[in-house]
Short mmCIF file of the C-alpha atoms (twelve columns), coordinates in Angstrom:
data_MODEL
# 
_entry.id   MODEL 
# 
loop_
_atom_site.group_PDB 
_atom_site.id 
_atom_site.type_symbol 
_atom_site.label_atom_id 
_atom_site.label_alt_id 
_atom_site.label_comp_id 
_atom_site.label_asym_id 
_atom_site.label_seq_id 
_atom_site.Cartn_x 
_atom_site.Cartn_y 
_atom_site.Cartn_z 
_atom_site.pdbx_PDB_model_num 
ATOM 1   C CA . MET A 1   6.293   2.115   28.782  1 
ATOM 2   C CA . GLN A 2   3.496   1.995   26.163  1 
ATOM 3   C CA . VAL A 3   3.488   4.055   23.092  1 
ATOM 4   C CA . PRO A 4   0.420   6.441   22.585  1 
ATOM 5   C CA . LEU A 5   -2.231  5.356   20.595  1 
ATOM 6   C CA . TYR A 6   -1.991  8.108   18.086  1 
ATOM 7   C CA . GLN A 7   2.005   7.819   17.929  1 
ATOM 8   C CA . ALA A 8   1.601   3.918   16.661  1 
ATOM 9   C CA . LYS A 9   -1.096  5.141   14.080  1 
ATOM 10  C CA . ALA A 10  1.707   7.660   13.052  1 
ATOM 11  C CA . GLU A 11  4.107   4.920   12.742  1 
ATOM 12  C CA . PHE A 12  1.955   2.803   11.075  1 
ATOM 13  C CA . PHE A 13  1.166   5.317   8.187   1 
ATOM 14  C CA . ARG A 14  4.971   5.993   8.007   1 
ATOM 15  C CA . MET A 15  5.549   2.056   7.228   1 
ATOM 16  C CA . LEU A 16  2.919   2.660   4.327   1 
ATOM 17  C CA . GLY A 17  4.523   5.826   3.205   1 
ATOM 18  C CA . HIS A 18  6.354   4.209   0.303   1 
ATOM 19  C CA . PRO A 19  4.803   3.596   -3.152  1 
ATOM 20  C CA . VAL A 20  6.610   0.348   -3.892  1 
ATOM 21  C CA . ARG A 21  5.030   -0.836  -0.495  1 
ATOM 22  C CA . ILE A 22  1.843   0.535   -1.302  1 
ATOM 23  C CA . ARG A 23  1.940   -1.353  -4.619  1 
ATOM 24  C CA . VAL A 24  2.832   -4.569  -3.171  1 
ATOM 25  C CA . LEU A 25  -0.269  -4.176  -1.032  1 
ATOM 26  C CA . GLU A 26  -2.572  -3.729  -3.974  1 
ATOM 27  C CA . LEU A 27  -1.112  -6.665  -5.708  1 
ATOM 28  C CA . LEU A 28  -1.577  -8.788  -2.686  1 
ATOM 29  C CA . GLN A 29  -5.359  -7.900  -2.034  1 
ATOM 30  C CA . ASN A 30  -6.537  -10.973 -4.505  1 
ATOM 31  C CA . GLY A 31  -4.263  -13.657 -2.617  1 
ATOM 32  C CA . PRO A 32  -0.810  -14.828 -2.454  1 
ATOM 33  C CA . VAL A 33  1.706   -13.439 -5.067  1 
ATOM 34  C CA . PRO A 34  4.949   -15.302 -6.098  1 
ATOM 35  C CA . VAL A 35  7.678   -12.774 -5.683  1 
ATOM 36  C CA . ARG A 36  8.607   -13.256 -9.401  1 
ATOM 37  C CA . ASP A 37  5.227   -11.888 -10.312 1 
ATOM 38  C CA . LEU A 38  5.464   -9.049  -8.040  1 
ATOM 39  C CA . LEU A 39  8.905   -8.337  -9.707  1 
ATOM 40  C CA . ALA A 40  7.226   -8.521  -13.208 1 
ATOM 41  C CA . GLU A 41  4.519   -6.077  -11.885 1 
ATOM 42  C CA . ILE A 42  6.707   -3.531  -10.097 1 
ATOM 43  C CA . ASP A 43  9.519   -2.104  -12.025 1 
ATOM 44  C CA . ILE A 44  12.134  -2.286  -9.184  1 
ATOM 45  C CA . GLU A 45  15.806  -4.106  -8.474  1 
ATOM 46  C CA . PRO A 46  14.958  -7.650  -6.817  1 
ATOM 47  C CA . SER A 47  17.029  -6.109  -4.002  1 
ATOM 48  C CA . SER A 48  14.964  -2.979  -3.361  1 
ATOM 49  C CA . LEU A 49  11.970  -5.433  -3.687  1 
ATOM 50  C CA . SER A 50  13.405  -7.572  -1.051  1 
ATOM 51  C CA . GLN A 51  13.998  -4.325  1.279   1 
ATOM 52  C CA . GLN A 52  10.460  -3.549  0.889   1 
ATOM 53  C CA . LEU A 53  8.804   -6.957  1.561   1 
ATOM 54  C CA . ALA A 54  11.178  -7.118  4.894   1 
ATOM 55  C CA . VAL A 55  9.526   -3.993  6.223   1 
ATOM 56  C CA . LEU A 56  6.049   -5.171  5.487   1 
ATOM 57  C CA . ARG A 57  6.890   -8.427  7.148   1 
ATOM 58  C CA . ARG A 58  8.515   -6.950  10.164  1 
ATOM 59  C CA . SER A 59  5.275   -4.878  10.503  1 
ATOM 60  C CA . GLY A 60  3.394   -7.896  10.343  1 
ATOM 61  C CA . ILE A 61  0.959   -6.670  7.596   1 
ATOM 62  C CA . ILE A 62  2.068   -9.353  5.015   1 
ATOM 63  C CA . VAL A 63  3.547   -12.889 5.767   1 
ATOM 64  C CA . SER A 64  5.396   -15.143 3.289   1 
ATOM 65  C CA . ILE A 65  4.686   -18.519 1.996   1 
ATOM 66  C CA . ARG A 66  7.216   -21.192 0.922   1 
ATOM 67  C CA . ASP A 67  6.463   -23.843 -1.447  1 
ATOM 68  C CA . GLY A 68  9.490   -25.500 -2.530  1 
ATOM 69  C CA . SER A 69  11.833  -22.941 -4.368  1 
ATOM 70  C CA . THR A 70  8.892   -20.420 -4.509  1 
ATOM 71  C CA . VAL A 71  8.277   -17.711 -2.265  1 
ATOM 72  C CA . SER A 72  5.073   -15.954 -2.326  1 
ATOM 73  C CA . TYR A 73  3.587   -13.120 -0.073  1 
ATOM 74  C CA . ALA A 74  -0.084  -12.519 1.095   1 
ATOM 75  C CA . LEU A 75  -1.941  -10.036 3.325   1 
ATOM 76  C CA . ALA A 76  -1.823  -11.034 6.756   1 
ATOM 77  C CA . GLY A 77  -5.583  -9.875  7.093   1 
ATOM 78  C CA . GLY A 78  -8.423  -8.519  5.331   1 
ATOM 79  C CA . ASP A 79  -8.555  -5.424  7.004   1 
ATOM 80  C CA . VAL A 80  -5.500  -3.889  4.922   1 
ATOM 81  C CA . ALA A 81  -7.673  -4.580  1.777   1 
ATOM 82  C CA . ASP A 82  -10.353 -2.418  3.156   1 
ATOM 83  C CA . LEU A 83  -7.699  0.681   4.227   1 
ATOM 84  C CA . LEU A 84  -6.655  0.382   0.687   1 
ATOM 85  C CA . ARG A 85  -10.283 0.658   -0.522  1 
ATOM 86  C CA . ALA A 86  -11.020 3.341   1.977   1 
ATOM 87  C CA . ALA A 87  -7.833  5.328   0.890   1 
ATOM 88  C CA . ARG A 88  -9.050  5.101   -2.973  1 
ATOM 89  C CA . ARG A 89  -12.583 6.603   -1.932  1 
ATOM 90  C CA . ILE A 90  -11.017 9.188   0.043   1 
ATOM 91  C CA . LEU A 91  -8.468  10.360  -3.066  1 
ATOM 92  C CA . THR A 92  -11.415 10.087  -5.188  1 
ATOM 93  C CA . GLU A 93  -13.527 12.320  -2.915  1 
ATOM 94  C CA . LEU A 94  -10.781 15.210  -2.745  1 
ATOM 95  C CA . LEU A 95  -9.823  14.602  -6.560  1 
ATOM 96  C CA . VAL A 96  -13.741 15.541  -7.374  1 
ATOM 97  C CA . GLY A 97  -13.567 18.696  -5.128  1 
ATOM 98  C CA . ARG A 98  -10.520 19.827  -6.511  1 
ATOM 99  C CA . ALA A 99  -12.166 19.393  -10.034 1 
ATOM 100 C CA . GLU A 100 -15.137 21.233  -9.093  1 
ATOM 101 C CA . LEU A 101 -12.667 24.128  -7.604  1 
ATOM 102 C CA . LEU A 102 -10.905 24.100  -10.666 1 
ATOM 103 C CA . ALA A 103 -14.127 24.649  -12.560 1 
ATOM 104 C CA . ASP A 104 -15.211 27.322  -10.398 1 
ATOM 105 C CA . LEU A 105 -11.950 28.991  -10.819 1 
ATOM 106 C CA . ARG A 106 -11.993 28.795  -14.585 1 
ATOM 107 C CA . GLN A 107 -15.410 30.053  -14.794 1 
ATOM 108 C CA . ALA A 108 -14.702 32.867  -12.407 1 
ATOM 109 C CA . ASP A 109 -11.904 33.802  -14.806 1 
ATOM 110 C CA . VAL A 110 -14.055 34.567  -17.519 1 
# 
């Protein structure tokens, strides 16, 4: 039985629903990054980062690249970077709207 598209989308967004995973994807936007560099950028235990990378890898959103003893990760496709940029634009619009509402509320209080 095929999963409905809306359910598949919900599962996709659930997979993205962890701050460490989002941060990893942000760091990978400019190309492959070695695990040691990810650890340096993200304040997390190596075992926890490994778990989050495994979730992203199993989903097919990132790929691992081995070069000798160095393991790097990269986005599997450019659409993920587009999605992150879209999320940033949406959040910016939401926050601008909230700032305007807050200003209106403060002005009405006078």
